[in-house]
C-alpha positions as CSV (number, residue, x, y, z in Angstrom):
1,M,-4.0,21.4,-1.3
2,T,-7.7,21.5,-1.0
3,P,-9.9,18.5,0.1
4,R,-11.6,18.6,-3.4
5,F,-8.1,18.3,-5.0
6,L,-7.2,15.4,-2.8
7,S,-10.4,13.6,-3.6
8,A,-9.9,14.3,-7.4
9,R,-6.4,13.0,-7.1
10,E,-7.6,9.7,-5.5
11,E,-10.2,9.3,-8.3
12,E,-7.5,9.8,-10.9
13,S,-5.1,7.4,-9.2
14,A,-7.9,4.8,-9.1
15,R,-8.5,5.2,-12.9
16,I,-4.8,5.0,-13.7
17,A,-4.4,1.9,-11.5
18,R,-7.2,0.2,-13.3
19,D,-5.7,1.0,-16.7
20,I,-2.3,-0.2,-15.6
21,H,-3.6,-3.4,-14.2
22,D,-6.1,-4.2,-16.9
23,E,-4.3,-3.1,-20.0
24,I,-0.6,-3.4,-19.4
25,G,-1.1,-6.4,-17.0
26,S,-3.2,-8.2,-19.6
27,M,-0.6,-7.5,-22.4
28,L,2.2,-8.8,-20.3
29,T,0.3,-11.9,-19.3
30,L,-0.4,-12.7,-23.0
31,L,3.3,-12.1,-23.8
32,R,4.2,-14.6,-21.0
33,W,1.9,-17.2,-22.5
34,D,3.4,-16.7,-26.0
35,L,6.9,-17.1,-24.6
36,E,5.9,-20.3,-22.9
37,A,4.5,-21.6,-26.2
38,L,7.6,-20.5,-28.0
39,H,9.8,-22.2,-25.4
40,L,7.9,-25.5,-26.0
41,S,8.3,-25.2,-29.8
42,V,12.0,-24.5,-29.6
43,S,12.5,-27.5,-27.4
44,R,11.3,-29.7,-30.3
45,L,13.7,-28.2,-32.9
46,P,16.6,-30.3,-34.2
47,G,20.1,-29.2,-33.3
48,H,20.5,-29.4,-29.6
49,G,23.1,-26.6,-29.3
50,Q,21.2,-23.9,-31.1
51,S,18.0,-25.0,-29.5
52,Q,19.5,-24.8,-26.0
53,Q,20.7,-21.2,-26.7
54,L,17.3,-20.2,-27.8
55,Q,15.6,-21.8,-24.8
56,E,18.0,-19.9,-22.5
57,K,17.2,-16.6,-24.2
58,I,13.5,-17.3,-23.9
59,D,13.9,-18.2,-20.2
60,T,15.6,-14.8,-19.7
61,M,12.7,-13.1,-21.5
62,M,10.1,-14.9,-19.4
63,A,11.9,-13.9,-16.2
64,L,11.9,-10.2,-17.4
65,T,8.2,-10.5,-18.2
66,D,7.5,-11.9,-14.7
67,T,9.5,-9.0,-13.2
68,A,7.5,-6.5,-15.3
69,L,4.2,-8.1,-14.2
70,S,5.2,-7.8,-10.5
71,S,6.1,-4.2,-11.0
72,V,2.7,-3.5,-12.7
73,K,0.9,-5.0,-9.7
74,R,3.0,-3.1,-7.2
75,I,2.6,0.3,-9.0
76,A,-1.2,-0.3,-9.5
77,S,-1.5,-1.2,-5.8
78,E,0.4,1.9,-4.7
79,L,-1.8,4.1,-6.8
80,R,-5.0,2.6,-5.5
81,P,-4.7,-0.4,-3.1
82,P,-7.3,-3.1,-4.1
83,A,-7.4,-4.3,-0.5
84,L,-9.1,-1.0,0.6
85,D,-12.0,-1.4,-1.9
86,L,-12.3,-5.1,-1.6
87,M,-11.9,-5.8,2.1
88,G,-12.6,-2.7,4.1
89,L,-10.2,-0.6,6.2
90,R,-9.4,-3.0,9.0
91,D,-8.4,-5.8,6.8
92,A,-6.7,-3.5,4.3
93,I,-4.4,-2.1,7.1
94,E,-3.5,-5.6,8.3
95,W,-2.8,-6.6,4.7
96,Q,-0.6,-3.5,4.2
97,A,1.2,-4.2,7.5
98,K,2.0,-7.8,6.3
99,Q,3.3,-6.5,2.9
100,F,5.4,-3.9,4.7
101,Q,6.9,-6.5,7.0
102,E,7.7,-8.9,4.2
103,R,9.3,-6.2,2.1
104,T,11.4,-4.5,4.8
105,G,11.9,-7.0,7.6
106,I,10.6,-4.5,10.1
107,I,8.2,-6.3,12.5
108,V,4.7,-4.9,12.6
109,T,2.0,-5.7,15.1
110,C,-1.6,-4.7,14.4
111,D,-4.5,-4.3,16.8
112,C,-7.5,-3.2,14.7
113,A,-11.0,-3.3,16.2
114,R,-13.8,-5.0,14.3
115,D,-16.1,-2.0,14.4
116,V,-14.0,0.5,12.4
117,D,-15.6,0.2,8.9
118,D,-18.7,2.3,9.6
119,F,-17.6,5.5,8.0
120,S,-17.3,7.1,4.5
121,A,-15.1,5.8,1.7
122,E,-13.2,9.2,1.7
123,Q,-12.3,8.8,5.4
124,A,-11.2,5.2,4.8
125,T,-8.9,6.4,2.0
126,S,-7.4,9.1,4.1
127,V,-6.7,6.8,7.1
128,F,-5.2,4.2,4.8
129,R,-2.9,6.7,3.1
130,I,-1.8,8.1,6.4
131,V,-0.8,4.6,7.4
132,Q,1.1,4.2,4.2
133,E,2.9,7.5,4.6
134,A,3.8,6.7,8.2
135,L,5.3,3.3,7.3
136,T,7.2,4.9,4.5
137,N,8.7,7.4,6.9
138,I,9.7,4.6,9.2
139,V,11.7,2.9,6.5
140,R,13.4,6.1,5.3
141,H,14.0,7.9,8.6
142,A,13.2,6.1,11.8
143,Q,16.0,3.4,11.8
144,G,13.6,1.2,13.8
145,T,13.0,-2.5,13.9
146,K,9.4,-2.7,15.3
147,V,6.1,-0.9,14.6
148,S,2.8,-1.2,16.3
149,V,-0.4,-0.1,14.6
150,R,-3.6,0.3,16.6
151,L,-7.0,1.3,15.2
152,Q,-9.8,1.7,17.7
153,R,-13.2,3.3,17.9
154,Q,-14.0,5.5,20.9
155,N,-17.7,6.5,20.9
156,D,-18.1,8.4,17.6
157,E,-14.4,8.8,16.8
158,L,-11.8,6.7,15.2
159,I,-8.3,6.7,16.8
160,L,-5.3,5.5,14.9
161,T,-1.9,5.3,16.4
162,I,1.4,4.2,14.8
163,K,4.4,3.8,17.1
164,D,7.9,2.7,16.1
165,N,11.0,2.0,18.2
166,G,13.4,4.1,16.1
167,R,15.5,7.2,16.8
168,G,12.5,9.5,17.4
169,I,11.5,12.4,15.2
170,T,12.8,15.8,16.4
171,K,10.7,19.0,16.8
172,E,12.5,20.5,13.9
173,E,11.6,17.6,11.7
174,T,7.9,17.8,12.5
175,W,8.0,21.1,10.6
176,N,10.1,19.7,7.7
177,N,7.0,19.0,5.6
178,L,8.8,18.5,2.3
179,T,11.2,15.8,3.5
180,L,8.9,13.7,5.6
181,G,5.6,14.1,3.8
182,L,3.9,15.5,6.9
183,T,2.0,18.0,5.0
184,G,0.2,15.2,3.1
185,M,-0.6,13.5,6.3
186,R,-2.1,16.6,7.8
187,E,-4.0,17.4,4.7
188,R,-5.5,13.9,4.6
189,A,-6.5,14.1,8.2
190,A,-8.2,17.4,7.5
191,L,-10.0,15.9,4.5
192,A,-11.3,13.2,6.9
193,G,-12.5,15.9,9.3
194,G,-9.9,15.2,11.9
195,Q,-6.3,16.0,12.9
196,V,-3.0,14.2,13.2
197,E,-0.3,14.7,15.8
198,I,3.3,13.6,15.3
199,S,5.7,13.5,18.2
200,G,8.9,11.7,19.1
201,T,11.3,11.1,21.9
202,E,15.0,10.7,21.2
203,G,15.9,7.0,21.3
204,D,12.3,6.0,22.0
205,G,10.7,6.3,18.6
206,T,8.0,8.3,16.9
207,L,4.2,8.3,17.5
208,V,1.6,9.3,14.9
209,R,-1.8,9.7,16.3
210,L,-4.9,10.4,14.1
211,Q,-8.3,11.3,15.5
212,I,-11.3,11.7,13.2
213,P,-15.1,11.7,13.7
214,I,-17.1,8.9,12.1
215,T,-19.5,10.7,9.8
216,G,-21.0,8.1,7.5
217,S,-21.1,4.6,6.3
218,R,-18.7,3.4,3.6
219,D,-19.7,1.0,0.9
220,A,-19.7,-2.6,2.1
221,A,-16.7,-4.7,1.1
222,R,-17.4,-7.4,-1.4
223,P,-18.4,-10.7,0.2
224,G,-16.0,-13.6,0.1
225,V,-12.9,-11.5,-0.6
226,S,-9.7,-12.7,1.1
227,R,-6.1,-11.4,1.2
228,E,-5.1,-13.9,-1.5
229,D,-7.5,-12.1,-3.9
230,V,-5.4,-8.9,-3.7
231,Q,-1.9,-10.3,-4.0
């Protein structure tokens, strides 16, 4: 997979995410409003028994609509996380860690420096995707309960480390690219102009270490954006 292909795929993912969020999300929101109005109208109908049954059916439909809206937001976020565009890499990683912890129950600690947003948007995307893939691997394979994410700037390089307390990846698994998605992580590291190393110790967890040069300035995050804005 070439860097150009990866970049094109990110652009396509961003477009699809916008379409899903804007079009399907809007339609589901309108449907939810119509169901609320219908629920109110039914509550005023004569005949308590029949009205009650209709209200219960509408309640079920509203619950399904709420579930669908949540799924739309989740899928759109996975395709192109809004936090990355709105808040910058540092806050986006911390937001992702919080979402991961709430979803899985695995404790995540983040130590992200404040001076790590001064590089290209392509690099930011690559770093964020590597964090996502590493966290996904921890859920699927690591059998751990804690994760530490550290993002630091050393001179003109960005250093990302992700360490879990799971079973530890084996040497054989580091070459099992299809199962663990390691090829994608290495390709994204290469796209960012750096390299990623994955190592593990049996019973002492797995360490993912990304090292990339800082080559350019990314677009500034929008002012006044908070984590609540990307929920």
